[in-house]
C-alpha positions as CSV (number, residue, x, y, z in Angstrom):
1,M,-0.1,0.1,-0.1
2,N,1.3,3.5,-0.4
3,R,0.5,6.8,0.8
4,R,-1.6,8.0,-2.5
5,F,-4.0,4.7,-1.8
6,W,-4.6,5.8,2.0
7,L,-5.2,9.5,1.1
8,R,-7.5,8.8,-2.0
9,Q,-9.5,5.7,-1.6
10,A,-9.1,4.3,1.5
11,K,-10.7,5.3,4.8
12,P,-9.8,2.6,6.8
13,D,-11.2,2.1,10.7
14,V,-8.3,-0.3,12.0
15,I,-5.0,-1.7,10.6
16,V,-3.8,-4.7,11.6
17,V,-0.1,-5.1,11.0
18,D,1.9,-8.6,11.5
19,P,5.5,-7.6,10.8
20,P,8.7,-9.9,10.4
21,R,10.7,-10.3,13.4
22,A,12.5,-6.7,12.3
23,G,9.2,-5.1,13.4
24,L,7.8,-2.3,10.9
25,H,9.7,-0.9,7.5
26,R,9.9,2.3,7.5
27,H,7.5,2.6,4.5
28,A,5.4,0.3,6.6
29,L,5.2,2.9,9.3
30,S,5.0,5.7,7.2
31,S,2.0,3.8,5.1
32,V,0.0,3.2,8.1
33,L,0.2,6.8,9.6
34,A,-0.6,8.2,6.5
35,G,-3.8,6.4,6.8
36,R,-4.5,7.6,10.3
37,P,-7.0,4.7,10.9
38,R,-9.1,5.3,14.7
39,A,-6.7,2.0,15.9
40,I,-4.1,0.2,15.1
41,A,-3.4,-3.6,16.0
42,Y,-0.2,-4.6,16.2
43,V,1.0,-8.5,16.3
44,S,4.9,-9.0,17.1
45,C,6.7,-12.0,17.9
46,N,9.9,-9.1,19.1
47,P,8.8,-6.8,22.1
48,Q,12.3,-4.8,21.0
49,A,10.9,-3.9,17.4
50,L,7.1,-3.2,18.9
51,A,8.4,-1.0,21.2
52,R,10.0,1.1,18.7
53,D,7.4,0.6,16.5
54,V,4.8,2.2,19.1
55,Q,6.8,5.6,19.6
56,E,7.4,5.7,16.0
57,L,3.7,5.3,16.0
58,M,2.9,7.9,18.9
59,R,5.6,10.1,17.8
60,G,4.4,10.5,14.3
61,F,0.6,11.0,15.1
62,P,0.2,12.3,18.7
63,R,-3.3,11.0,19.1
64,Y,-2.1,7.1,19.5
65,R,-2.2,5.5,23.4
66,L,-0.9,2.1,23.7
67,S,-4.0,1.5,25.1
68,E,-3.7,-2.4,25.6
69,L,-0.9,-4.9,25.3
70,A,-1.6,-9.1,25.6
71,A,1.6,-11.7,26.3
72,F,0.8,-15.3,24.5
73,D,3.2,-18.0,24.3
74,M,2.3,-19.6,20.7
75,F,4.6,-22.4,21.8
76,P,3.7,-23.5,25.1
77,Q,5.0,-27.1,24.7
78,T,8.7,-25.8,23.7
79,N,11.5,-25.5,26.0
80,V,12.8,-22.4,26.6
81,V,16.8,-21.8,26.4
82,P,18.4,-19.0,28.5
């Protein structure tokens, strides 16, 4: 998706993102901000990338606030190596 699509055609209420481990690419982040959705659902397997991207989203559009955070163990049967 590009900025032009968001500004001219789409009027999203909610955007759901599920980026790779590295987090949102800067162009994707820019496109999400251009859409100005009322809410963003961010699925992450990397808490550091999530924290970085949330800061950028809130800096890019100050209306956004982190309202809920939930952790899920998607692989509960696997051993954790310290």
